[in-house]
C-alpha positions in Angstrom: 88.2 -31.9 -19.2 87.6 -30.4 -16.0 87.4 -27.1 -17.7 84.6 -28.3 -19.9 82.7 -29.8 -16.9 82.6 -26.4 -14.9 81.7 -25.1 -18.3 78.6 -27.3 -18.5 77.4 -26.9 -15.2 77.5 -22.9 -15.0 75.7 -23.5 -18.6 72.9 -25.8 -16.6 73.0 -23.2 -14.2 72.1 -20.2 -15.9 69.4 -21.8 -17.5 67.9 -22.7 -14.4 68.0 -19.7 -13.2 67.0 -18.3 -15.9 63.3 -19.1 -15.5 63.0 -17.1 -12.5 64.1 -13.9 -14.0 61.9 -14.8 -17.0 58.9 -15.8 -15.5 59.1 -15.1 -12.1 59.9 -11.0 -12.3 57.3 -9.2 -10.6 54.6 -7.2 -13.0 54.1 -4.5 -10.3 54.8 -1.0 -11.5 55.1 2.3 -10.0 55.2 5.9 -9.9 51.4 6.2 -10.3 49.1 9.0 -8.9 46.9 8.1 -6.4 43.1 8.0 -7.2 40.1 8.6 -4.9 36.5 9.4 -5.3 36.0 13.5 -5.1 32.5 12.9 -3.0 32.0 12.0 0.4 32.1 8.6 1.0 29.4 6.6 2.9 31.1 5.0 5.7 33.5 6.2 8.4 35.3 2.9 8.9 35.3 -0.5 7.7 35.3 -3.7 9.8 37.0 -6.9 7.5 36.3 -9.9 8.5 38.7 -12.7 6.7 37.8 -16.1 7.6 40.9 -18.3 6.0 40.3 -21.4 4.4 36.4 -21.3 4.8 34.4 -23.1 2.1 31.6 -21.0 0.6 29.5 -24.0 0.4 30.3 -25.0 4.1 29.1 -21.4 5.1 26.0 -20.8 2.9 24.8 -24.4 3.4 22.0 -25.8 5.6 23.0 -28.8 7.8 21.4 -32.2 7.9 18.4 -30.8 10.1 18.0 -28.1 7.5 19.5 -24.9 10.0 22.0 -22.6 8.6 25.7 -23.2 10.7 25.7 -19.7 10.2 22.6 -17.9 11.5 23.5 -14.4 12.2 25.4 -14.6 8.8 22.1 -15.9 6.3 20.0 -13.1 8.5 22.2 -10.4 6.7 21.8 -12.1 3.6 18.2 -12.1 3.7 17.7 -8.9 5.3 20.2 -6.2 5.6 23.3 -6.3 2.8 24.3 -8.5 -0.3 26.2 -11.6 -0.7 27.8 -14.1 -3.4 31.2 -15.7 -4.1 34.2 -14.1 -4.2 36.2 -16.2 -6.9 39.7 -16.5 -6.2 42.8 -17.3 -8.1 45.9 -19.6 -8.2 47.8 -20.5 -5.6 45.1 -20.8 -3.3 46.8 -19.5 -0.4 46.5 -17.2 2.6 49.4 -14.8 1.5 48.4 -14.2 -2.0 44.7 -14.3 -1.2 44.7 -11.5 1.4 47.0 -9.4 -0.9 44.2 -9.9 -3.9 41.7 -8.5 -1.2 43.7 -5.8 0.2 45.9 -4.3 -2.3 43.6 -5.2 -5.3 46.5 -7.6 -7.5 46.5 -11.2 -7.9 49.7 -13.2 -7.4 52.9 -11.9 -8.1 55.3 -14.6 -9.1 58.0 -13.0 -8.0 56.9 -14.2 -4.3 58.1 -18.3 -5.4 61.6 -16.7 -4.5 59.8 -16.6 -0.5 58.3 -19.3 -0.7 54.7 -17.9 -1.3 55.1 -16.5 2.5 56.2 -12.7 1.9 55.9 -10.5 -1.0 59.7 -9.6 -2.3 58.4 -6.1 -4.1 57.0 -3.6 -2.2 53.3 -2.6 -3.1 50.5 -0.2 -2.2 47.6 -1.7 -0.1 43.9 0.0 1.3 45.8 -0.5 5.0 48.5 1.7 3.7 46.0 4.2 2.6 43.5 4.9 5.9 44.2 7.3 8.4 44.8 4.5 11.4 44.2 0.4 10.5 44.2 -2.7 13.5 44.7 -5.6 12.9 44.6 -8.6 14.9 45.3 -12.3 14.1 48.2 -14.3 12.5 51.6 -12.8 12.8 52.2 -14.5 9.0 49.3 -12.0 7.6 49.8 -9.0 9.8 53.1 -8.5 9.5 53.5 -8.2 5.7 51.0 -5.6 5.4 52.2 -3.9 8.1 56.0 -4.2 6.5 57.4 -0.8 5.7 54.5 1.4 7.9 56.0 4.5 7.7 53.4 7.1 8.9 52.9 4.4 11.8 49.3 4.1 11.4 48.9 0.0 10.9 48.7 -1.2 14.5 49.1 -5.3 15.0 48.2 -7.3 17.4 48.7 -11.2 16.9 49.1 -14.6 18.9 52.3 -15.8 19.2 53.9 -18.5 15.7 53.5 -21.4 18.2 50.1 -21.3 18.5 48.9 -22.2 15.1 49.7 -26.2 15.9 47.5 -28.6 14.2 47.7 -31.6 16.7 46.5 -28.9 19.6 43.3 -29.6 21.0 40.9 -26.6 20.5 42.3 -24.8 17.7 39.0 -22.5 17.5 41.1 -20.5 20.6 42.6 -19.1 17.3 39.8 -17.4 16.7 38.2 -16.5 20.0 41.6 -15.3 20.9 41.3 -12.2 18.3 37.7 -11.8 19.2 38.2 -11.5 22.9 41.0 -8.6 22.4 38.6 -6.5 20.0 36.4 -6.3 22.8 38.9 -5.3 25.2 40.2 -3.5 22.7 36.8 -1.2 22.5 36.5 -1.3 26.2 39.1 0.5 26.8 38.9 2.8 23.8 36.7 4.4 26.0 38.5 5.0 28.9 41.8 6.0 26.9 41.4 9.8 25.7 44.0 9.4 23.1 42.9 5.9 21.6 39.1 6.9 21.6 40.0 10.2 19.2 41.6 7.8 16.9 39.0 5.2 16.6 36.1 8.1 16.1 38.4 9.5 13.0 37.1 8.6 9.6 39.0 6.8 7.0 39.9 3.9 9.5 39.8 -0.1 9.5 39.7 -3.0 11.6 40.7 -6.0 9.9 40.4 -9.3 11.8 42.1 -12.1 10.7 40.6 -15.8 11.9 42.8 -19.0 11.3 40.8 -21.4 13.4 38.9 -22.7 10.1 41.6 -23.1 8.0 43.8 -25.2 10.9 40.5 -27.3 11.7 40.1 -28.3 8.3 43.6 -29.2 7.8 43.4 -31.1 11.0 40.2 -32.2 10.7 38.8 -31.8 7.1 36.0 -29.4 6.1 33.4 -31.9 6.4 34.0 -32.7 10.5 31.9 -31.1 13.2 35.1 -29.6 14.3 35.2 -27.0 11.1 30.9 -27.1 11.4 31.4 -26.0 15.0 34.3 -23.2 14.3 31.7 -21.8 11.4 29.1 -21.6 14.6 31.7 -20.4 16.5 32.6 -18.1 14.4 29.3 -16.9 13.2 28.7 -15.5 17.3 31.1 -13.8 17.5 30.6 -11.8 14.2 27.3 -11.0 15.9 28.4 -10.3 18.9 31.2 -7.8 17.6 28.5 -6.4 15.7 26.7 -5.2 18.3 29.9 -4.0 20.5 30.8 -1.7 17.5 27.6 -0.4 17.2 27.1 0.3 20.4 30.6 1.9 20.7 29.7 4.3 18.0 26.0 5.3 18.9 24.9 3.4 16.3 25.4 6.3 13.9 25.4 4.2 10.6 28.4 5.2 9.6 30.5 1.7 9.7 30.7 -1.0 6.8 31.1 -4.8 7.3 32.8 -7.4 5.3 33.3 -10.7 5.6 35.0 -12.8 3.4 37.8 -15.6 2.8 41.1 -15.7 1.2 40.6 -19.4 -0.1 38.7 -22.7 0.3 39.6 -26.0 0.9 39.6 -29.0 -0.5 37.7 -32.2 1.1 40.9 -33.6 1.9 42.3 -30.9 3.8 44.1 -29.1 1.4 44.9 -25.9 -0.7 46.8 -24.3 -3.1 45.3 -25.5 -6.6 42.5 -24.6 -9.0 39.6 -26.4 -7.6 36.0 -24.8 -7.4 36.0 -25.9 -3.6 39.5 -24.0 -3.4 38.5 -20.7 -5.5 34.7 -20.3 -4.8 34.3 -18.6 -1.1 31.7 -16.8 0.4 31.6 -12.7 0.2 29.2 -11.0 2.9 29.0 -7.2 2.9 26.6 -5.2 5.2 26.3 -2.1 6.6 27.2 1.5 5.7 27.1 2.1 1.9 25.9 -1.5 1.3 23.2 -2.4 -0.8 20.2 -4.4 1.0 18.8 -7.6 -0.4 17.5 -7.9 -3.4 14.7 -10.3 -3.9 14.0 -11.8 -7.4 12.1 -14.6 -9.1 15.2 -16.3 -11.0 19.0 -16.3 -11.3 20.7 -17.7 -14.1 24.5 -19.4 -13.0 26.7 -21.6 -14.3 26.2 -23.8 -11.0 23.3 -25.1 -8.6 24.8 -23.5 -6.0 21.3 -21.7 -5.5 19.1 -24.5 -5.1 21.4 -26.4 -2.8 22.1 -23.5 -0.2 18.1 -22.3 -0.8 19.4 -18.8 -1.2 17.5 -19.0 -5.3 15.3 -15.5 -3.9 18.2 -13.2 -3.0 20.1 -11.8 -5.6 23.4 -13.3 -5.6 26.1 -10.9 -6.6 29.1 -12.8 -7.6 32.9 -11.0 -7.5 36.4 -11.3 -8.4 38.6 -11.4 -4.9 40.3 -8.2 -6.0 37.6 -6.6 -6.2 37.5 -6.1 -2.7 39.9 -3.6 -2.8 38.3 -0.8 -4.6 35.4 -1.8 -2.9 36.1 -1.1 0.6 38.1 1.8 -0.6 35.2 3.7 -1.9 33.0 2.5 0.9 35.7 4.9 3.4 36.7 7.1 0.9 40.5 6.5 0.4 42.8 6.2 -2.5 42.3 3.2 -4.3 45.2 1.1 -4.2 47.8 2.0 -6.4 48.8 -1.5 -8.3 45.1 -2.8 -7.9 43.6 -4.3 -11.1 40.1 -4.9 -9.1 36.8 -2.9 -10.6 34.6 -2.0 -8.2 31.6 -3.5 -8.0 28.8 -0.9 -8.4 25.7 -3.0 -7.9 26.6 -3.5 -4.4 26.8 0.4 -3.3 23.7 2.1 -2.0 24.9 5.4 -3.0 23.7 8.1 -5.1 24.1 7.6 -9.1 26.6 10.4 -9.0 28.6 8.4 -6.2 28.9 5.0 -8.4 29.5 7.1 -11.6 32.5 9.1 -9.9 33.8 6.0 -8.4 34.0 3.6 -11.5 35.9 6.6 -13.0 37.7 7.0 -10.4 38.1 2.9 -10.5 39.0 3.1 -14.2 41.6 6.1 -13.9 43.4 4.5 -11.5 43.9 1.0 -13.8 45.0 3.2 -16.3 47.6 5.0 -14.2 49.4 1.8 -14.3 49.1 1.1 -17.9 50.7 4.3 -18.3 53.3 3.7 -16.7 54.2 0.0 -17.8 53.7 1.5 -21.3 56.6 4.1 -20.5 58.7 1.9 -18.5 58.4 -0.6 -21.8 58.6 2.5 -24.3 62.0 3.5 -22.8 63.2 0.1 -22.5 62.9 -0.9 -25.9 63.9 0.4 -29.0 62.0 3.1 -30.8 61.3 0.9 -34.1 60.6 -2.2 -32.3 58.2 -0.5 -29.9 54.4 -1.3 -30.7 51.9 0.7 -28.9 48.5 -0.7 -27.7 45.9 1.0 -30.5 43.3 0.7 -28.5 44.3 2.9 -25.8 46.7 5.0 -27.9 47.0 8.9 -26.0 44.2 10.4 -28.3 42.0 7.6 -27.2 42.9 7.2 -23.7 41.9 11.5 -24.0 38.8 11.1 -25.5 37.6 8.2 -23.0 37.8 10.2 -20.5 36.8 13.2 -21.7 33.3 11.8 -23.1 33.3 9.9 -19.0 33.5 13.6 -17.3 31.1 14.8 -19.6 28.4 12.6 -18.9 28.9 12.7 -15.3 28.9 16.7 -15.2 25.7 17.3 -17.9 22.2 16.6 -16.1 20.2 16.7 -18.6 16.5 15.8 -18.3 14.0 15.0 -21.4 11.1 17.8 -21.5 7.7 17.6 -23.1 4.4 19.4 -23.7 2.0 16.8 -22.0 -0.8 18.0 -24.5 0.9 17.0 -27.3 3.0 14.7 -26.5 1.8 12.9 -24.2 -0.3 10.1 -26.0 2.6 9.5 -28.6 5.6 9.2 -25.2 3.0 6.7 -23.7 2.1 4.8 -26.9 6.0 5.0 -28.0 6.9 3.6 -24.3 4.5 0.5 -24.5 6.0 -0.4 -28.1 9.6 -0.3 -26.8 8.6 -2.6 -23.5 6.3 -4.8 -25.9 9.8 -5.3 -28.0 11.6 -5.4 -25.3 9.4 -8.2 -24.0 9.2 -10.0 -27.1 13.4 -10.5 -27.4 13.3 -11.8 -24.1 10.7 -14.5 -24.2 8.8 -13.5 -21.1 5.7 -15.1 -20.7 2.7 -13.1 -20.9 2.4 -12.0 -17.1 5.2 -10.0 -17.6 3.1 -8.0 -20.4 0.7 -7.6 -17.8 3.0 -6.5 -15.1 4.9 -4.0 -17.2 2.4 -2.4 -19.1 -0.9 -2.2 -17.3 1.0 1.0 -15.5 1.1 2.7 -18.9 -2.9 3.8 -19.2 -2.6 4.5 -15.6 -0.2 6.7 -15.4 -1.6 8.2 -18.6 -4.8 8.6 -17.2 -3.5 10.5 -14.3 -0.9 12.5 -16.0 -3.9 13.6 -18.6 -5.3 15.5 -15.2 -2.5 17.9 -14.7 -5.2 21.0 -14.2 -6.7 18.7 -11.3 -3.7 17.6 -9.7 -2.4 21.6 -9.5 -5.7 22.1 -8.5 -5.3 20.2 -5.7 -1.6 21.3 -5.0 -2.8 24.8 -4.9 -5.9 24.3 -2.4 -3.3 22.3 -0.2 -1.2 25.5 -0.1 -4.1 27.6 1.0 -3.8 25.8 4.1 -1.7 27.3 6.8 1.2 25.1 7.1 0.9 23.9 10.6 -2.3 22.6 9.8 -1.2 21.0 6.8 1.4 19.4 8.8 -1.2 18.2 11.6 -3.5 16.8 8.8 -1.0 14.9 7.0 1.2 13.6 10.5 -2.4 12.2 11.5 -3.1 10.3 8.4 0.2 8.7 8.0 -0.4 7.8 11.7 -3.9 6.4 11.0 -2.5 4.2 8.2 0.0 3.0 10.2 -2.1 1.7 13.0 -4.4 0.5 10.7 -1.0 -1.5 9.3 0.3 -2.9 12.7 -3.1 -3.4 13.7 -3.1 -6.9 11.3 0.1 -8.0 13.7 -1.1 -6.6 16.6 -4.6 -6.3 17.5 -4.0 -4.0 20.6 -3.4 -1.4 17.8 -7.0 -1.4 17.2 -7.5 -0.4 20.9 -4.9 2.3 20.3 -6.5 3.9 17.6 -10.1 3.9 19.5 -8.9 5.6 22.4 -7.4 7.9 19.4 -10.7 8.7 17.8 -12.2 8.8 21.2 -10.6 12.4 21.6 -12.1 13.3 18.4 -14.7 15.8 19.9 -11.9 17.3 22.0 -9.5 18.6 18.9 -13.0 19.7 17.1 -16.3 22.1 18.8 -18.2 19.3 19.0 -17.4 19.1 22.7 -18.9 22.1 23.3 -21.9 22.0 21.0 -22.9 18.6 21.2 -22.1 17.3 24.5 -24.2 14.2 25.2 -23.2 13.3 21.8 -19.5 13.4 22.1 -20.2 11.8 26.1 -21.3 8.7 23.9 -19.3 8.7 21.3 -16.2 8.4 23.9 -17.8 5.8 25.8 -18.7 3.4 23.2 -15.2 4.0 21.3 -13.6 3.1 24.8 -15.9 0.2 25.2 -15.0 -1.1 21.8 -11.7 -0.6 22.4 -11.7 -4.0 25.3 -12.3 -6.2 22.9 -9.3 -6.0 20.6 -7.3 -6.8 24.4 -9.9 -9.9 24.9 -8.3 -13.7 23.7 -9.3 -14.9 20.5 -12.5 -16.0 19.8 -13.2 -19.7 21.0 -10.3 -19.7 23.0 -12.7 -19.5 26.3 -16.4 -20.5 25.1 -18.9 -19.1 27.8 -22.9 -19.2 27.2 -23.8 -16.6 29.7 -22.3 -14.0 28.0 -24.0 -15.0 24.7 -27.5 -15.2 26.5 -25.9 -12.4 27.9 -26.0 -10.1 25.1 -29.0 -11.7 23.7 -31.1 -9.8 27.0 -29.5 -6.7 26.1 -30.6 -6.7 22.8 -34.3 -7.4 23.9 -33.6 -4.1 26.7 -32.7 -2.1 23.5 -35.6 -3.2 21.3 -38.1 -2.8 24.3 -36.7 1.1 24.6 -37.2 1.0 21.1 -40.7 -0.2 20.8 -42.1 2.1 23.5 -40.6 5.3 21.9 -42.0 4.1 18.5 -45.4 3.7 20.7 -44.7 7.2 21.4 -44.8 8.4 18.1 -48.5 8.0 17.6 -48.3 9.8 14.1 -45.7 7.7 12.7 -46.7 4.5 14.3 -48.9 1.7 12.7 -49.6 -1.8 13.2 -47.1 -3.3 11.0 -44.8 -1.8 12.3 -45.4 -3.1 15.7 -45.9 -6.5 14.9 -42.2 -6.6 13.1 -40.8 -5.2 16.0 -42.4 -8.0 18.2 -41.3 -10.7 15.6 -37.4 -9.5 15.4 -38.0 -9.5 19.8 -39.6 -13.2 19.6 -36.5 -14.2 17.4 -33.8 -13.0 19.3 -35.5 -15.2 22.3 -36.0 -18.1 20.2 -31.8 -17.6 19.4 -31.0 -17.4 23.2 -33.2 -20.5 24.4 -31.6 -22.4 21.2 -27.7 -21.4 22.6 -28.7 -22.2 25.8 -30.5 -25.6 24.6 -27.8 -26.8 22.1 -25.0 -26.4 24.2 -26.7 -28.2 27.5 -27.5 -30.7 24.7 -24.2 -31.4 23.8 -23.2 -31.0 26.6 -25.0 -34.4 28.0 -23.9 -36.1 24.6 -27.2 -36.2 23.5 -26.2 -34.1 20.1 -28.4 -31.1 18.2 -31.8 -31.3 18.9 -34.0 -31.0 15.2 -36.5 -29.0 17.0 -33.3 -26.3 17.5 -31.9 -26.9 14.2 -35.2 -25.9 12.4 -35.7 -23.3 14.6 -31.9 -21.7 13.4 -32.1 -22.2 10.1 -35.5 -20.7 10.2 -34.1 -17.1 12.1 -30.9 -17.6 9.6 -33.8 -16.9 6.4 -35.7 -14.8 8.1 -32.9 -12.3 8.9 -32.6 -11.2 5.3 -36.5 -10.7 5.0 -37.2 -8.6 7.9 -35.2 -5.4 7.8 -36.5 -4.9 3.9 -40.6 -5.2 6.2 -39.2 -2.1 8.1 -39.6 1.4 7.2 -36.9 2.9 5.0 -36.8 5.8 7.7 -32.9 5.8 8.8 -33.5 5.0 12.1 -35.6 2.3 11.8 -34.0 0.6 8.7 -30.9 0.6 10.8 -32.2 -0.9 13.8 -34.4 -3.6 12.2 -30.9 -4.8 10.2 -29.3 -5.0 13.6 -31.7 -7.1 15.4 -32.3 -9.4 12.8 -28.7 -10.0 12.3 -27.9 -10.3 15.9 -30.6 -12.9 16.2 -28.2 -14.9 13.7 -24.9 -14.0 15.4 -26.4 -15.4 18.5 -26.8 -18.5 17.3 -23.2 -18.3 15.8 -21.5 -17.3 18.7 -19.8 -19.1 21.7 -18.8 -16.2 24.0 -17.8 -12.5 24.5 -17.9 -12.1 21.0 -22.0 -12.0 20.8 -21.3 -8.1 22.8 -19.3 -7.1 19.9 -22.1 -6.5 17.0 -24.1 -4.6 19.5 -21.4 -1.7 20.8 -20.1 -1.8 17.2 -23.5 -0.8 16.1 -23.9 1.6 19.0 -21.1 3.4 18.0 -21.9 3.8 14.5 -25.3 5.3 15.5 -23.7 7.7 17.6 -20.8 8.7 14.1 -24.1 9.3 12.1 -25.3 11.4 14.8 -21.8 13.2 15.0 -21.3 13.3 11.1 -25.1 15.0 11.2 -23.6 17.6 13.7 -20.4 18.5 11.9 -22.2 18.9 8.8 -25.1 21.5 10.4 -22.3 23.9 11.8 -20.2 23.8 8.7 -20.7 25.8 5.6 -22.6 22.8 4.3 -26.5 23.7 4.8 -28.4 20.3 6.4 -32.0 21.0 7.0 -33.1 18.0 7.5 -32.7 15.8 11.0 -31.2 12.1 11.5 -34.9 11.5 12.7 -36.3 12.0 9.3 -34.1 11.1 6.9 -34.8 8.5 4.8 -32.6 6.0 2.8 -35.1 5.8 -0.1 -34.8 9.5 -0.8 -33.6 10.6 -4.1 -30.3 11.9 -3.2 -29.1 12.8 -6.8 -26.3 14.1 -8.4 -27.7 17.5 -8.1 -28.2 17.1 -4.7 -25.0 16.3 -4.0 -22.3 18.2 -2.4 -18.0 18.8 -3.8 -15.8 17.3 -1.5 -14.1 19.0 1.6 -11.3 17.8 3.7 -13.0 16.6 6.3 -14.4 13.4 3.9 -10.9 12.2 4.3 -11.8 11.6 7.9 -15.1 10.1 6.8 -13.1 8.1 4.2 -10.5 7.0 7.4 -12.9 6.4 9.7 -14.9 3.8 7.1 -11.7 1.8 6.5 -10.9 1.8 10.4 -14.1 0.4 11.5 -13.8 -2.4 8.6 -10.9 -3.1 9.7 -12.1 -3.1 13.1 -14.8 -5.4 12.3 -12.6 -7.7 11.0 -9.8 -8.2 13.7 -12.0 -7.0 16.4 -12.8 -10.4 18.4 -10.4 -11.6 16.2 -12.5 -14.0 14.0 -9.8 -14.6 11.3 -8.6 -17.3 13.8 -12.0 -19.2 13.5 -11.6 -19.6 9.7 -8.2 -20.7 9.7 -8.5 -23.2 12.6 -12.4 -23.8 11.4 -13.4 -24.4 14.8 -17.1 -26.2 14.5 -18.4 -25.2 17.4 -19.4 -22.0 16.3 -22.0 -23.5 14.0 -23.6 -26.3 16.8 -26.9 -24.8 16.1 -27.2 -25.4 13.0 -25.4 -28.8 12.5 -23.0 -31.0 14.2 -21.7 -33.3 11.2 -18.7 -32.2 9.5 -20.1 -30.2 6.1 -17.3 -28.0 5.6 -18.9 -26.0 3.1 -21.6 -25.4 4.8 -19.6 -24.8 7.9 -17.0 -22.5 6.5 -20.3 -20.7 4.6 -21.6 -19.9 8.3 -18.7 -19.1 10.1 -18.2 -16.5 6.6 -21.3 -15.1 7.0 -20.2 -14.2 11.3 -17.8 -12.7 10.4 -19.5 -10.5 7.5 -22.3 -9.7 9.9 -20.2 -6.7 11.7 -19.6 -5.6 8.0 -22.7 -5.3 6.8 -23.2 -2.9 9.8 -20.3 -0.8 9.3 -21.3 -0.7 5.6 -25.3 0.2 6.2 -24.4 2.9 9.0 -22.1 4.3 6.4 -25.0 4.2 3.7 -26.4 6.7 6.5 -23.4 8.9 6.8 -23.4 9.1 2.8 -27.0 10.1 3.0 -27.0 12.8 6.1 -23.6 14.8 4.6 -24.8 14.7 1.1 -22.0 13.2 -0.3 -22.2 11.1 -3.5 -20.8 7.4 -2.3 -18.9 7.6 -5.8 -16.6 10.3 -4.2 -16.2 9.1 -1.0 -15.4 4.8 -2.4 -12.7 6.5 -4.3 -11.1 8.1 -1.2 -11.3 4.1 0.5 -9.7 2.9 -2.6 -6.3 5.2 -2.1 -6.7 4.3 1.2 -6.7 0.8 1.0 -3.8 0.7 -1.5 -1.6 2.6 0.6 -2.4 0.2 3.1 -1.4 -2.1 0.0 2.0 -1.3 -0.5 2.9 -1.6 3.3 2.0 -5.6 2.7 3.3 -5.7 -0.8 6.8 -5.7 0.9 6.2 -7.1 3.8 5.3 -10.6 1.8 7.7 -13.2 3.4 9.0 -16.1 0.9 10.9 -17.8 3.4 10.5 -19.1 7.1 7.3 -21.1 8.7 4.5 -21.9 6.8 2.2 -19.7 9.5 4.7 -16.4 8.9 4.7 -16.9 4.5 0.9 -17.3 5.2 -0.1 -14.6 7.2 2.0 -12.1 4.8 0.1 -13.6 2.2 -3.5 -13.7 3.5 -2.9 -10.0 4.9 -1.6 -8.4 1.1 -4.7 -10.7 -0.4 -6.9 -9.0 2.2 -6.2 -5.6 1.8 -6.4 -5.9 -2.2 -9.2 -7.6 -1.8 -10.9 -4.8 0.2 -12.0 -2.6 -3.2 -13.7 -5.8 -4.2 -15.0 -6.4 -1.1 -16.0 -3.3 -0.5 -18.5 -3.3 -3.9 -20.0 -6.2 -2.7 -20.8 -5.0 0.7 -21.8 -1.9 -1.3 -24.3 -3.3 -2.7 -25.5 -5.5 0.6 -25.7 -2.5 2.3 -28.1 -0.4 -0.3 -30.5 -3.3 -1.0 -30.5 -3.8 3.2 -31.1 0.2 3.5 -33.1 1.1 0.4 -35.6 -2.0 -0.4 -39.1 -2.4 1.3 -40.5 -5.5 0.6 -44.3 -3.5 -0.1 -46.7 -2.7 -3.0 -46.5 1.0 -2.4 -43.6 0.9 -5.7 -40.0 0.4 -5.2 -38.2 3.1 -3.6 -35.2 5.2 -5.7 -31.8 4.3 -4.2 -29.3 7.5 -3.9 -26.4 8.0 -6.4 -23.5 5.6 -6.3 
């Protein structure tokens, strides 16, 4: 009986132990050949931060106040790197999670015999392949990867195991201990030559294991304040560590950063199973070799996380936890861990296509090596007639797959076509393909516009290949230094224009630079008086962008002062006109006197209205009638003046100023006057430039008429100076717009500037008056530009095309600066900047027509004058 009992116990013990032998045997194999990407890696070093027990939702979501618990990490997501969810596998414990990230393979079931605390079988990891690794954190995790370090290149520093106390008052000290020691490490490296040389090697990893969040989650639950505060602490310290590392390495741009977690946690503070709260962990990568954020309009995921986290416009790239290992290996150029089954997420790489292809090829070969070793082991342990190879990866098919992959990487073939014959067919085929592609995806009609519109544009460009070649040939005739000088000046000028949308004082810098124009040309020696005038008015106009925005400090005496200056200037002009008895008639004298009288009335209305409103007596009816009369007459008065260039421009200035004074509240009343003076000098400067160039120009400015018939036959070819003229126009238009901050008056809709016309709230009338106030400086600039076109014998069509090109270059800047996050002010400002620049072309068409009407039309019975070519 005892024998049977003993035998029965033995059988049951064998059956009990058999499950561990059958089901819990390590799947790992050994004997593979190391594989690494045969190209220079993008990073020399990698910082790996693992926040133990950090749930993805707790990091990414906003709190009840709409603020992020991790503002630094959120800034990385939006501005610096790639992000997503790292999907873990069960068991969601610390050891298997770290093995998956650092070694690239999932749970080794044989670890059940060790209580999941240690891997019983040796395995290769990323840290094994590095030149040096420094790690800080829990002794349970660090010791696992330092075990068997034969090269003594993995350095660990951990706190005592007794510090991992769930009942401790403040377990965040587990994380602060790590961060403090890392900071001390880099500080010590500056004074230790041996350590300094090691940390400046390539292929190194800094591993920071952060246990505080996991401990707080177990002790207080993930919904607790302690858990959230720990996240905030880690985020703050991440920012400081990044700054420390960048400062230590002199911002060399060769450091990659990865922040993730080994597992998540349930709401009741446990982990180990497969609930999404346990398997969804955050993954954020930035720095060397990592792709910058990608803005998208729509993303398709089975969950609703993006909407909950307010991150639907930043491309989310989910990965499997084992994919982290090959990504890190590719970034620093070390062999992929031998047992890794991870697939490198190449979409996260900011590298060349060749590097991505080589990394994918290496990844595939490395996984295939495991398959080959496993197949060999299985074949050797199986009777030949019982062994059935995997047909899809037979030796022949393996060789063919690898050969084809290598061939496609090495061969770089590009389609070559003859544009004269194949261009229409090629673009037609592309158009049909794009249409079919959009059709099968049921895309909205706007997608067809976006995708097909570039085709005719590029077709038109490529049809003009001879013109482009001629332009390139022309540029090649310039001395390299001169060409580079002009190119740098142009780029600098465009950047100043772009920055002026954000910082008005950049217009001041631009005007100061323009003041130096005579000194870099021969104008200073040939026309010193005109050059001095140019310098004076450039510097005087440069003061306005430095002044506070219009409407902040009303000063009615500056408005009256501006009117007196206009009257003084008008008196000087009238005196000069009287002296020209041969060209002076009574009609012109009457017109000048009427315009001066209009300015005087404007001054009186402004002064009277101001004092009446101060006494709370309202807007006098007489003042209102006079104001509207002056506004209406300002459109007619210039058309009564002779079409002689100077006379017509001055008439436009005085008529515009009479209206502008009524719409002014302070120093901005002086702005159109100074701007017009600079425009007059600009016309003389361009005339002087042209008279001393190869282009013959027999007429003087005082004799040129707007109404002259400058047809196409009289227009000359473009020259390099015309690019400068087009840039000057764009610059002066931007100055006219932002010179006094008038746009602020539109945004804030300050009604004080229209009190001379009405005081009863009427948004449409008030808005129209304010818009006309903004337009007046534009009109003055465009009228002056009409004069430049006439004096330089240049077709306005040619110059207009150059202006469009400059505007489009600016528009590209603002296209990439559009924000769809932040405050309403930031979003609205970014949109308005883009709209302003994109509307500049259409706006200039309107201004050009208005300027032509004001400069070339004349109300008389002598017939209608002809306008110059457009």
